[in-house]
N, C-alpha and C positions, 0 to 999 in steps of 0.2 A: 579637511573640509574647505571648500572654496566659497568665498563670499564675493566673487568677482561680479556677480549680477546685481549687487547692491551699490547704491550711490555712496552710502556711509557704512563703514564697519566701525562700531563704537564700543570701546572698552570703558566701563563705568566702575571705578573702585568704590567699595562700600555700597554695593547695590542690593543688599539683602535686607536693608532696613531703611526707614525714614524717607528722606528726599531722594536718595539714590535709588531706592526700590521703586518709588512712584515715577521717577524720571525714566527708569528702564521700561516701565509699563507704557508710559506715554510714547516713548521713542519706538518701541516694538510695535505699536499700533500702526506705524507708517510703513508701507510696503517697500520704501526705498532704504530702510534701515535694517542692518543686522546688528543686534545688540549682544555684547559679551558681558555677562554678569560676573562681577568679582565678589566673593564673600570669604569669610574666614574659614568656613568648613564646607565640604562637599554637600553635607546634609542641608545646610542653609541655602546653598546655591540651587540644589534640586528643588527644594520647596518653593523658592522664589520663581524659578522657571515654570514650575507647574502652576503656580498662582497666576502668573502673567498669561500663560497659555489659556487658562480657564477664563480669565477676564477678557482677553482679546479674541478668544475662539481660535487661536493659532499660536503655535510655538515653534514653527519651522524656521523662523528668523531669530532664534534665541539660542545661545549656548553659554557656557560658564567656564571660569577658571577659579580654582579654590587655593587659598593660601593665607597664612597669618602674617599681617604686616608687622607683628611684634617679633618676627623671626626673619632676619635679612636673607638668609639662605632660601627661605620660601618665596621671598620677593623675586630673587634671581630665577628661581624655578618657574614662577609665573611668567616672567618676561620671556624665558626660553620657550615656554609652551605657546604663548601668544604669537611669537615670531614664527614658530614652526607651523601652527595650525591656522593662523589668521594673517597671512602675509599682506592682505589688503587693508589692514588696520589704518584708518586715517582720522580717527577722532579718539583722543584720550581725555576722559573726564576724571580729574583728580578730586574725588569727593570724600573718600573715607576719612573719618575723624572720630575721636573719642574724647570724653570728658570724665576723668576719674576723680572721685571725691578725695582720694588719698594717693600719695606717691607710690607708684609701682615700677618695678624694673622688668625689662624684657630679658629673654634668654641671651641676648647680645650684651647685657649689662648696661643698657641705657634706659633713661626715664621713658616710660611708655607713651605719654602724650607727644613728646618730642619725636620718638621713632615712628609711631603709627601715623600721626597727622602730617609730619614733615619728611623725615629722613627716608622712609619707605617710598614716598612719592619721588623724592630726589633720585633714588636708586632706580626706580621703575622707569622714570622718564629717560634717564641716561642709557639704560639697557635697551630701551625700545627705540632709541633714535635711529638706528639703521633702517628699521622698517618704516618708521614715520617719515624719515627723510626721503625714502624711496617713493613714497606717495605724497600727494599734496595734502598736508595734514593740519589739524588743529589740536593743540594742547590747551585744555581749559582747566584752570585751577579755581576751585570754589574758595573764594576769599571771605573776608569778614571785616566790617568796619572796626572791629575790636583790634585790628592790627595797629591802629593808631594810638592805642592806649599805652602799651609798655615800650621800653627799649630792651634790647637784649642784654643780659647780664653774662658777659663772657667768662666771668670767674665762676659762674654757677649755671651753666647751660643745662645741666642735668637736674637742676633743682634739688641738690643734695643738702644744701644748707637751709633752704626755705622752700616749701611747696604750698602754693595756693592754686586751687584748680582753675579758676577763671584767669588768673595771671598767666599760668603755664599754657593754657589753651590759647590765649591771646598772643603769647610769644610764638607759639607754633604757627599761628596764622601769619604773623609778621614774617616768619621764616619762609612760609609758602609764597608770600608776595615777593620777597627778596629773590628766591629761587626762580620764580617765573620771569622776572625782569632780566635776571642774569642769563637764563636760557634763551630768551628772546634775542638778547644782544649777540649771543654766540651763533644762533641760527642766521641772524642778519649778516654777521661778518662772514660766515661760511656760505652765504647765498643759498641756504637751504629753504625749501618751500614748506616750512613748518611755522605756522602762526601760533604764538603763545599769548594767551590773555587770561586775566583774572576776572571772575564774575562774582559780583555781590548779589546774593539772593535777596538781601534786604529784609526789612521788617514788614510784617503783615498786621493790618488793623482788623480786628474781628469783634463781633459783639459778645459781651459777657451775659450772664444770666439776667442782668438788670436792663439789658438792651443797650448798654453803653459800650463804646469802643474801648478795647484794651489792646496793648501792643505786645506782640510775641516775636520771638526770633528763634533762630536755629538752636540756641542754647536753652530755650525755655522748656521746662518739663511739661508745661501746660499747652504746648503747641498742638493745635487741633488738626484733625485729618483734613479739614478744609484748607487750613493754612499750608500744610504739606503739599496738597494737590495744586494749590495756586503757585507755589514756588517751583515745584517740579514742572508744571506747565510752562511757566516763564522760561525755565532753563531749556526745556525741550524745543520751544519755539525759537530760541536764540541759536541753538545748535543746528536746527533745520533751515534757518534763514540765511540770507546772503551776507549779513553783517561781519561775521567772523572770517569770511574769505578775503576780506579787504584790509583788515587791520591786524596789528600785532603789537605786543608790548604795552597793552592798555589795561586799565582797571575800569570795568564796565558795570552799569546797573542792568537789571534784567531786560530792559528794552534796548540795550546796546549803546546807551548814552555814556560817554566817558565821565568817570568820577575822579576826584582828586585823591591821590594816594598820600599816605603819611610821609613825612620828610625822611624818616629812617628807611622806609621801603624803597625810596628812589635814590638812596645814597649808593653810588656804584662801589665805593670802597667797602661798605658793609656787605654788599652783594658778593663781591669777590672774596672777602674774608670768610663769609659763611660757605661759599662754594668750595673753597680750599679745605675748610674744616670738615665739611661733609664728604668730600672726596677721600680724605684721609680715613674717616670712619668707615667708608664703604670700599676701601682699597682692595679687599679680598675678592670683591665681586665685579670690579670694574676693569 
């Protein structure tokens, strides 16, 4: 399939649920965009594609790739399929994420939050660099203010000694920030036309049953459909706007304004240490 007639060919990871799904809907509504849905299973991808087609009245600019981020081999297969079928890819939105109440291990023997939220994106980004570098591209990592909360525990990266779901989620987001800054630096040194930025979807304030405002975030189980729509709309507007074409290596709010990253996230020594550690874990596929 050729997407050469579209201004943007966009791959969204974790696009069959939540903000990823709504963002895919919003982006697919624009005739300049070709949207590639990623989901864990083909069934979920097909259902999402059909839903978007029904909502927008058109699904000619939508396709999908299926694969489980909890299996690194499937991540490698996704990358091969994208490079083969969609050589015009020029936007990669790293959105997929999980929050497990108890510690789980993947088939690769790694803690699931670490692998799905972070390592799978590290591998996917690296495997897609040839096609992204060929085009003038944007890599967008969905970040979180929670990255400022923890430091990495290098003695227990896989949370085998202690697992607390919010702590592990926050650490996975810190790793995503570290990866994004390290990738930006590599693209800059190599003079590649690949911009890498982190987007903070932020918190939404919405009325509760008493008419008062309450705060929700992407981690909130009570996050409303309205809140999801707002955050996805902000993300879609940023992707379609001119802001990301001009900057790289930044942590941005939904309007494109630069935010302050945590001190750990901007530490180049930590970035390089995590990069080397991740490269070793993924060596079979790189």
